[in-house]
Backbone as ProteinMPNN parsed JSONL, in Angstrom:
{"seq_chain_A": "MKYVAAYLLAQMGGKESPSEADVKAVLASVSAEVDDDKLKSFFAAIDGKDVAELIKEGQAKLASVPSGGGGGGGGGGGGGGGGAAAAAPEPEPEEEEEEEAMD", "coords_chain_A": {"N_chain_A": [[90.637, 94.748, 109.658], [90.324, 96.876, 111.365], [88.658, 95.845, 113.267], [90.192, 94.01, 114.603], [92.104, 95.715, 115.711], [90.462, 97.31, 117.343], [89.496, 95.363, 119.085], [91.864, 94.569, 120.374], [92.546, 97.011, 121.575], [90.408, 97.3, 123.364], [90.954, 95.127, 124.946], [93.394, 95.896, 126.044], [92.459, 97.943, 127.513], [91.419, 96.797, 129.746], [89.494, 94.803, 129.511], [89.338, 91.453, 129.631], [88.356, 89.555, 127.864], [87.046, 90.913, 125.37], [83.747, 91.851, 124.265], [81.398, 91.839, 121.463], [79.971, 94.175, 121.737], [81.774, 95.709, 123.197], [83.816, 96.092, 121.309], [82.385, 97.48, 119.373], [81.882, 99.792, 120.827], [84.431, 100.893, 121.097], [85.017, 101.421, 118.409], [82.945, 103.188, 117.835], [83.712, 105.342, 119.331], [85.547, 106.625, 117.8], [84.155, 107.338, 115.645], [83.89, 105.359, 113.659], [82.611, 103.246, 111.1], [80.617, 100.321, 111.517], [80.463, 97.099, 110.352], [78.246, 94.739, 110.842], [78.185, 92.045, 109.987], [80.859, 91.518, 109.292], [82.031, 91.937, 111.754], [80.871, 89.901, 113.29], [81.917, 87.724, 111.908], [84.631, 88.062, 112.457], [84.64, 87.602, 115.247], [83.782, 84.95, 115.233], [85.98, 83.754, 114.051], [87.965, 84.008, 115.989], [86.977, 82.722, 118.151], [87.274, 80.916, 121.093], [90.014, 80.919, 121.022], [93.317, 81.874, 122.01], [94.309, 85.118, 121.971], [96.901, 86.187, 122.201], [98.418, 83.975, 121.507], [97.614, 83.66, 118.87], [98.756, 85.931, 117.765], [101.49, 85.358, 118.08], [101.688, 83.145, 116.361], [101.141, 84.406, 113.948], [103.335, 86.129, 113.747], [105.372, 84.277, 113.416], [104.717, 83.271, 110.927], [105.056, 85.553, 109.367], [107.775, 85.848, 109.524], [108.869, 84.264, 107.565], [108.366, 85.569, 105.253], [109.728, 87.259, 102.567], [111.322, 90.402, 102.775], [112.131, 93.8, 102.102], [115.285, 95.132, 100.88], [117.383, 94.251, 98.042], [115.826, 95.068, 95.854], [116.461, 97.435, 94.34], [116.589, 100.391, 92.557], [115.19, 101.498, 89.474], [116.669, 103.106, 86.643], [116.699, 106.639, 86.015], [115.76, 107.305, 83.495], [115.285, 108.241, 80.088], [114.997, 111.576, 78.933], [112.543, 113.804, 77.826], [111.691, 113.768, 74.733], [111.7, 114.367, 71.363], [111.202, 117.065, 71.584], [112.054, 120.544, 71.064], [115.407, 121.238, 70.115], [118.007, 121.871, 72.44], [118.835, 125.208, 73.055], [121.765, 126.718, 71.839], [124.303, 128.181, 73.795], [124.507, 131.709, 73.839], [127.123, 133.54, 72.356], [129.392, 135.557, 74.19], [129.363, 139.067, 73.865], [132.043, 140.697, 72.285], [134.26, 143.092, 73.528], [134.746, 146.073, 71.905], [137.727, 147.448, 70.904], [138.859, 150.669, 70.987], [140.37, 152.208, 68.328], [143.26, 154.01, 68.293], [144.136, 156.833, 66.653], [147.13, 157.354, 65.107], [149.125, 159.891, 64.478]], "CA_chain_A": [[91.771, 95.123, 110.475], [89.892, 97.771, 112.436], [88.034, 95.042, 114.324], [91.314, 93.451, 115.374], [92.682, 96.818, 116.489], [89.506, 97.694, 118.381], [89.478, 94.261, 120.056], [93.087, 94.661, 121.172], [92.448, 98.203, 122.417], [89.491, 96.983, 124.463], [91.68, 94.201, 125.828], [94.378, 96.684, 126.779], [91.699, 98.803, 128.416], [91.018, 96.065, 130.935], [88.573, 93.699, 129.218], [90.135, 90.27, 129.331], [87.776, 88.967, 126.663], [86.073, 91.903, 124.909], [82.568, 91.385, 123.539], [81.095, 92.613, 120.263], [79.558, 95.502, 122.198], [82.994, 96.432, 123.571], [84.494, 96.475, 120.074], [81.553, 98.531, 118.776], [82.065, 101.013, 121.615], [85.74, 101.451, 120.728], [84.896, 101.961, 117.061], [82.044, 104.347, 117.889], [84.429, 106.459, 119.946], [86.303, 107.316, 116.751], [83.188, 107.501, 114.547], [84.123, 104.376, 112.599], [81.437, 102.449, 110.758], [80.716, 98.919, 111.907], [79.734, 96.141, 109.529], [77.937, 93.674, 111.796], [78.565, 90.739, 109.436], [82.316, 91.366, 109.415], [82.343, 91.832, 113.177], [80.495, 88.532, 113.694], [82.889, 86.834, 111.285], [85.861, 88.193, 113.238], [84.471, 86.899, 116.516], [83.718, 83.515, 114.946], [87.339, 83.304, 113.732], [88.821, 83.966, 117.186], [86.245, 82.048, 119.223], [87.979, 79.835, 121.776], [91.459, 80.988, 120.78], [94.073, 82.856, 122.785], [94.756, 86.157, 121.041], [98.364, 86.278, 122.28], [98.935, 82.839, 120.74], [97.375, 83.972, 117.456], [99.757, 86.928, 117.37], [102.767, 84.637, 117.951], [101.628, 82.347, 115.132], [101.239, 85.347, 112.835], [104.715, 86.601, 113.651], [106.177, 83.188, 112.872], [104.425, 83.212, 109.492], [105.654, 86.724, 108.729], [109.231, 85.711, 109.511], [109.27, 83.595, 106.336], [108.04, 86.419, 104.107], [110.854, 88.124, 102.233], [111.006, 91.827, 102.826], [113.234, 94.745, 102.002], [116.518, 94.839, 100.168], [117.436, 93.546, 96.782], [115.028, 95.611, 94.758], [117.226, 98.344, 93.494], [115.732, 101.272, 91.781], [115.477, 101.615, 88.056], [117.289, 104.367, 86.27], [115.803, 107.77, 85.84], [115.129, 107.208, 82.195], [115.556, 109.313, 79.146], [114.183, 112.767, 79.08], [111.344, 114.008, 77.034], [111.864, 113.227, 73.417], [110.996, 115.034, 70.298], [111.059, 118.505, 71.799], [113.038, 121.37, 70.369], [116.77, 121.04, 70.588], [118.416, 122.884, 73.408], [119.464, 126.36, 72.408], [123.186, 126.86, 72.12], [124.518, 129.424, 74.535], [124.903, 132.836, 73.005], [128.495, 133.973, 72.667], [129.451, 136.852, 74.844], [129.846, 140.092, 72.913], [133.42, 141.123, 72.53], [134.388, 144.539, 73.673], [135.51, 146.652, 70.804], [138.771, 148.348, 71.338], [138.929, 151.865, 70.149], [141.671, 152.385, 67.701], [143.77, 155.372, 68.404], [144.801, 157.274, 65.425], [148.486, 157.841, 65.364], [149.562, 160.79, 63.413]], "C_chain_A": [[91.322, 96.019, 111.627], [89.243, 97.0, 113.576], [89.103, 94.417, 115.219], [91.884, 94.533, 116.282], [91.759, 97.216, 117.633], [89.436, 96.626, 119.471], [90.689, 94.358, 120.976], [93.088, 95.9, 122.072], [91.522, 97.963, 123.61], [90.164, 96.056, 125.471], [92.709, 94.953, 126.662], [93.706, 97.608, 127.785], [91.157, 98.074, 129.63], [90.03, 94.927, 130.709], [89.406, 92.479, 128.829], [89.665, 89.607, 128.047], [86.677, 89.908, 126.159], [84.926, 91.278, 124.106], [82.391, 92.218, 122.267], [80.709, 94.035, 120.64], [80.775, 96.345, 122.589], [83.724, 96.945, 122.329], [83.715, 97.597, 119.381], [81.748, 99.858, 119.509], [83.394, 101.689, 121.266], [85.642, 102.106, 119.354], [83.999, 103.201, 117.026], [82.752, 105.566, 118.459], [85.256, 107.247, 118.938], [85.456, 107.473, 115.48], [83.438, 106.57, 113.368], [82.844, 103.583, 112.355], [81.678, 100.993, 111.129], [79.855, 98.095, 110.965], [79.496, 94.919, 110.429], [78.334, 92.291, 111.289], [80.063, 90.49, 109.581], [82.721, 91.215, 110.877], [82.016, 90.436, 113.692], [81.489, 87.517, 113.138], [84.214, 86.858, 112.049], [85.747, 87.416, 114.548], [84.37, 85.391, 116.323], [85.121, 82.954, 114.701], [88.213, 83.184, 114.98], [88.168, 83.23, 118.35], [87.053, 80.882, 119.796], [89.488, 79.855, 121.596], [92.07, 82.077, 121.643], [94.676, 83.866, 121.808], [96.278, 86.285, 121.047], [99.006, 85.153, 121.459], [98.745, 83.072, 119.233], [98.41, 84.973, 116.934], [101.113, 86.27, 117.181], [102.802, 83.824, 116.665], [101.781, 83.255, 113.911], [102.649, 85.862, 112.646], [105.616, 85.53, 113.049], [105.95, 83.069, 111.363], [105.078, 84.378, 108.761], [107.166, 86.621, 108.635], [109.707, 85.076, 108.205], [108.976, 84.415, 105.086], [109.238, 87.314, 103.804], [110.434, 89.588, 102.269], [112.271, 92.646, 102.703], [114.365, 94.272, 101.126], [116.344, 94.237, 98.79], [116.706, 94.17, 95.615], [115.834, 96.479, 93.824], [116.297, 99.189, 92.649], [116.135, 101.286, 90.319], [116.108, 102.961, 87.79], [116.243, 105.45, 86.077], [115.102, 107.735, 84.49], [115.407, 108.433, 81.338], [114.575, 110.454, 79.29], [112.992, 112.759, 78.162], [111.472, 113.501, 75.61], [111.095, 114.068, 72.431], [110.873, 116.542, 70.468], [112.108, 119.272, 71.006], [114.416, 121.136, 70.965], [117.138, 122.18, 71.537], [119.132, 124.011, 72.682], [120.918, 126.447, 72.816], [123.39, 128.166, 72.875], [125.005, 130.533, 73.606], [126.328, 133.253, 73.367], [128.456, 135.367, 73.3], [129.957, 137.891, 73.865], [131.256, 140.541, 73.302], [133.461, 142.635, 72.637], [135.25, 145.064, 72.532], [136.542, 147.611, 71.377], [138.8, 149.55, 70.39], [140.342, 151.974, 69.587], [142.09, 153.84, 67.818], [144.485, 155.724, 67.111], [146.157, 157.84, 65.771], [148.902, 158.71, 64.182], [151.022, 160.988, 63.476]], "O_chain_A": [[91.864, 95.941, 112.729], [89.272, 97.445, 114.723], [88.932, 94.311, 116.433], [92.118, 94.303, 117.469], [92.212, 97.434, 118.757], [89.327, 96.953, 120.653], [90.567, 94.246, 122.196], [93.574, 95.846, 123.201], [91.823, 98.375, 124.73], [89.971, 96.18, 126.681], [92.875, 94.675, 127.85], [94.31, 98.004, 128.781], [90.493, 98.687, 130.466], [89.759, 94.159, 131.632], [90.095, 92.488, 127.809], [90.475, 89.153, 127.24], [85.505, 89.719, 126.485], [85.117, 90.309, 123.371], [83.13, 93.172, 122.025], [81.073, 94.988, 119.951], [80.804, 97.551, 122.342], [84.19, 98.083, 122.297], [84.307, 98.546, 118.867], [81.776, 100.92, 118.886], [83.464, 102.913, 121.154], [86.129, 103.22, 119.158], [84.262, 104.145, 116.281], [82.424, 106.699, 118.105], [85.622, 108.396, 119.188], [85.98, 107.71, 114.391], [83.223, 106.946, 112.216], [82.093, 103.289, 113.285], [82.803, 100.499, 111.06], [78.664, 98.361, 110.802], [80.422, 94.167, 110.733], [78.774, 91.451, 112.074], [80.487, 89.393, 109.945], [83.639, 90.461, 111.201], [82.795, 89.853, 114.446], [81.856, 86.562, 113.823], [84.84, 85.82, 112.263], [86.651, 86.662, 114.911], [84.831, 84.631, 117.175], [85.42, 81.826, 115.089], [89.111, 82.342, 115.022], [88.758, 83.13, 119.426], [87.461, 79.978, 119.066], [90.17, 78.905, 121.979], [91.422, 83.073, 121.965], [95.458, 83.504, 120.929], [96.881, 86.474, 119.99], [100.02, 85.366, 120.794], [99.609, 82.723, 118.428], [98.875, 84.865, 115.8], [101.821, 86.583, 116.223], [103.81, 83.808, 115.96], [102.472, 82.905, 112.954], [103.112, 86.017, 111.516], [106.516, 85.835, 112.267], [106.886, 82.798, 110.612], [105.596, 84.209, 107.657], [107.777, 87.238, 107.762], [110.835, 85.324, 107.778], [109.306, 83.994, 103.977], [109.709, 88.043, 104.677], [109.336, 89.95, 101.848], [113.344, 92.235, 103.145], [114.382, 93.123, 100.684], [115.263, 93.769, 98.434], [116.97, 93.805, 94.47], [115.86, 96.24, 92.617], [115.318, 98.689, 92.095], [117.306, 101.103, 89.987], [116.072, 103.852, 88.639], [115.046, 105.175, 85.989], [113.936, 108.117, 84.393], [115.724, 109.512, 81.839], [113.442, 110.266, 79.732], [112.515, 111.688, 77.785], [111.176, 112.307, 75.64], [109.945, 114.431, 72.675], [110.461, 117.223, 69.529], [112.957, 118.669, 70.349], [114.564, 120.871, 72.158], [116.631, 123.296, 71.428], [119.947, 123.769, 71.791], [121.264, 126.272, 73.985], [122.704, 129.152, 72.604], [125.814, 130.304, 72.707], [126.688, 133.309, 74.543], [127.615, 136.208, 72.983], [130.889, 137.622, 73.107], [131.586, 140.73, 74.473], [132.769, 143.348, 71.911], [136.333, 144.552, 72.252], [136.246, 148.46, 72.218], [138.769, 149.418, 69.166], [141.341, 151.845, 70.294], [141.345, 154.758, 67.477], [145.314, 154.979, 66.589], [146.287, 158.707, 66.635], [149.001, 158.254, 63.043], [151.583, 161.716, 62.657]]}, "name": "protein", "num_of_chains": 1, "seq": "MKYVAAYLLAQMGGKESPSEADVKAVLASVSAEVDDDKLKSFFAAIDGKDVAELIKEGQAKLASVPSGGGGGGGGGGGGGGGGAAAAAPEPEPEEEEEEEAMD"}
C-alpha cells in the first residue's frame, strides 16, 4: 500500500509517470523501508495501465462490497460471577428520644 501511496504522491508532485527511483525518493523522505522485490512487483502490475482508470475500476468493485449497518452490538453480558454477594445497605441508626420523667 505504501508503494501505491508514494507513486500517487510523486504523480501529484508533477511526475506524470513516476519511476521506481521517484517512489523510493518519496519513501526515503519519510524514512520508510523499501522492499525492492515488492516495488518491482508493483511496477510490473501497473505497467502500461492508466492509474486513474485503475482507481475507477477499484471504486466500482468496492461499490458491491457490503459495509456498515446491520451489525448491532451484542449485550453487555452478565457481570462477574461467583464473587461475594453484594453487602446489604446498613440501616441508619435511629435517634433515641430521651424520655422525660413526669413526676
